[in-house]
N, C-alpha and C positions, 0 to 999 in steps of 0.2 A: 503493499500500499504506500503510495506517495506520502511525503513527508508533510506536517504540516505547513512548515514554513514555506517549503518551494509551492505550495498552493496559495498560501497568501503573497507570496512575490508573483505570481500568475494574475491574481486578482487585483493588484496594484497595476501591474501592466496593463490589464484590459481596461481599467478605469481611466488610463491615461490616454488609451486609444478612444474610450467613449468622449472623453472632454475634446478630442480633436473633431471625432465626427460630429458632435453637437456644433462646435463653432463652425465647420464647413457648412451645415446645414443653415445656420443663422445666415451666412454671407450670401448661400445660394437663394434665400428668399428674399433679401434686401435688393441683391440684383436681378432678381426675376420681377419685381415689381418696377425696376426701372426699363427692363427689356420691353414689359407690357406696354409700359408708357409711350416707349420708342415705335413700336408697332404700330399702336393707335394712332399716334401723331402723324404717321408716313401714309396711313391710309388714305386721307383726304387728297393727298397730292396724286398718289396711283389713281383713284377715281376720277378726279378731274384731268388728268391726262388721257385716259381711255375715253373720256366722254369728248375731247378735243379731236381724238384721232376717229372716233365714230362720225363726228360730224363731215372731218375732212374726208374721209373717204366717201360718205355721201355726196359730197361735190366733186370729187374727181372721179367720176363714175368711168372714165374711159382709161383710165393712167393705171397701171400696175407697176408697184414697185417691186424691186428683186426681192425683198423681205417677204412681199406677200405671195410669190409663186411658188405655186408647189413643185417641188421635182420628184422624179420617179429615180428611186435609187435605194440602195440599204447602206448607206455612208452616213454617219454623224459624230459630232463632237458633243460630249457631256459636260454640263458645268455640274461639278459635284460640289456641294456644300456640306461639310462637316466640322465638328470641333478641334480646336488645337490640343486640348487636354482630355484626359479619361474621367473616372469616377462620376460619369453621367448615364449610367443605366445601357440602354441598348439602342439609343438613337443613331449612333455612329454605325453599328453593325447592321441597322436596318435600312439606312440610306444606302449604304455601299451594297447591299444585297438588291436592294429593289434598282439602283442604278444599274449593276453587272448584268442583272437579269433581264430588265428591259433592252438594254443593248444588243444581249446576245438573241434575244427573241425577235427583235424587230430591225435590225442594224448589223447582221454578222459580217459583212464584206470590210468595213472599215470601221474600228472604234478608237476614238481619240477623247481623252479626258484634260479636262482643266478644272484643278482642284482648288477649293477656297477651304482651306483648314488641313493642318498636319495630320491629321486621322486617316484622312482617306488619302492624301498623297503617299503616307507610308505606306499604306496597303497595298494600291494600286501598282507601286514601284517594286514591291515584294513580291508580287504575283506577276511581273514583267508586262504591265499594261502601258499602253503607249501615253505619257503624260506630256501634255506640251506645255502648259502652263502651269504655275502654281502660285499661290498668294496665301501665305501664313502669317499667324499674329497678329490677327485683327483685335481690335480691342471691343470691348462691350456693345460701344455705338461708333462704328466705323464712319469715315467720310464716304461719302460716294465716289471720290478719286481713289481711296484705296483699292477699289476693285477694278476700276476701269483698265487696267493693264490685262489682266485674263479674260476679261470680257471681249476686249479689241482681238486678243488672238483667235477668240471662237468666230466673231464677226468675220475676220478677216479669212480664215479657213472657209467660211459660207461664200463669201464674195468672190474667192479667187475658184471657187466649182470644186474643193477638193472634198467638200461634205454636201450632203445632201439635207442636212437640219441639224440645228442646234437645239439641244436637250437641258433642261434644268431640274436636279434634283435636291430636294431638302427636307426637313423635318417641319411639316406644319404644327405650329401651336394651336391647339384647339381647347384644351385646358388644361388645369394644372397636373392632373392625372392621365392626361391622354395627348399623346404626340402621334402622327402619323407621317410617315415617309410618302412625297410626292413627286411624282415624275410629270413634268411637262414641256410641251414643245413651245420652245420661244419663237424661233424660225423654221418653218414659213409661220409668220405670226398670224393668228386667228383672232381676228378683232371681231368681237359679237357684235349682231346688228341694233339698233336702237329698236326698242320697243315702241309700239305705235300709240299704245296706252301708258306710255311712262311718262305724260305730264308734257307741258312747255319747258322747252331750254333756252338758252342764251343764243341768239343770231348770231354767229361769228363772222365778221370781214377778215377775210384772209388777204396778206399782203408777202409777196406780190402776186401769190395764186395756192390752190389748195395742194397742188402737186409738190411745190417747195416746201409746203409745211409738212407734208407726209415724209419727203426727204430727210428733214432735220428730224422731227419728231419719231421715227421708228427705230432709230438708234437710242435714243435717249428712252423709249419706252423699254428695250429691252434692258438696258442698264438699271432701270428705276425696278423691273421685274426681279432682278438678281439681288439687287439691295433689299428689296423688302424680304426675298428668301433667306436672306442672311440674318436680318433682324426677327423673323421668325425663326430659325434654327438658333439662334441666341435665346430667345424665352423658351424654347423646347428644352436646349441644354440646361438651363438653370432650374427649370420645372424638374427634370429628370435627376438633376444632382441633388435637388434639396429633397425628393423622395427617396434616392439611394441612401443618403446619408442618415435621413431619419430611419429607414428600416435598418442601417447598421447600427445606429446610436441603440435602438431596441433591441436588436439582437445581442449587443455588447450588453445591455443591461439583464436579459435573460439569462447570460451564459455567466455572469457575475452572480446573480441569484443562485445557479446551478451550483457554482463553485464554491459559493458561500455556505451551502446546506452539504456538500461535501467534505468541505473544511470541518464543519463542525460536527460531522459524523467521526472525521478522522481525528479530530481533537477529544470526542468522548471515548472514541476506542482506545486512546492513549491513554485518559484520565482511568478507566476500567482497567487497563492491563497494569496501570501501576499501584492501584487499589489492590488488585488480586495480588502481585507481588508483595505489597506491605503485609496483606492478610496472612499469606503464604509463609513470609518470612516470620510473622509473630506465632504462627502454628507451630513451626519448627523450632524455636527457641523455647517454647511452651514445652513441647514434646522433650526437646533435649533436659529440660530442667527438671 
């Protein structure tokens, strides 16, 4: 049976670990609130850009921007959003699995990746996937300029005709307990038609013309979608990390209770053995006398 002092040392070690996981849970909860606020603040901008694109597309009926033309082919570049650090549940595994499976099923001829996050980059390079660009070390609320280089590489591949589609994979934040991997097609862009009964909208005057507005806005639209995905992924990361650290703290507490009960049993067994030795010694002395 283990020595009582060894069990006490192990309990102290687990208590120290529990303090760390508790602190990480509090930090993740604080950063989660900031990430949620960032997601909510950027949504009106994305919605207004989509509205302008819809009205510009209605005006430019005869014009087809290259980003709107569908190509027949099985070549694609995937913009994969992951985290830079671990201890955040299964969101990285889910994102990577969703991205690689989608590429294998729909674009088997040529697969390229642009990674936003160290975890995705390391996994793809380990399995010898073609990573053409990487951006890691993003802050909790990065500027859109920080992601432009990776997006530009993906758009250039499409513009040169080397791929037939540009895809995006990230963890969509639904609630604190639920994050889902999402794979979207960025190019060719699928701009939804404005609903007829959606109510009146602003009547925009385009200068110089709707075609020029489309040329300028479509790359910005792609960049905005990627930026929004990064913010969604950040919120998902801290949600998963908060839940993971909460579960780790609870598991440490349960383990401490179990070890404490075991330590009490060892202590009681030791006391019982000592008492039996004392009684046995006393009986031996009495018999000898």
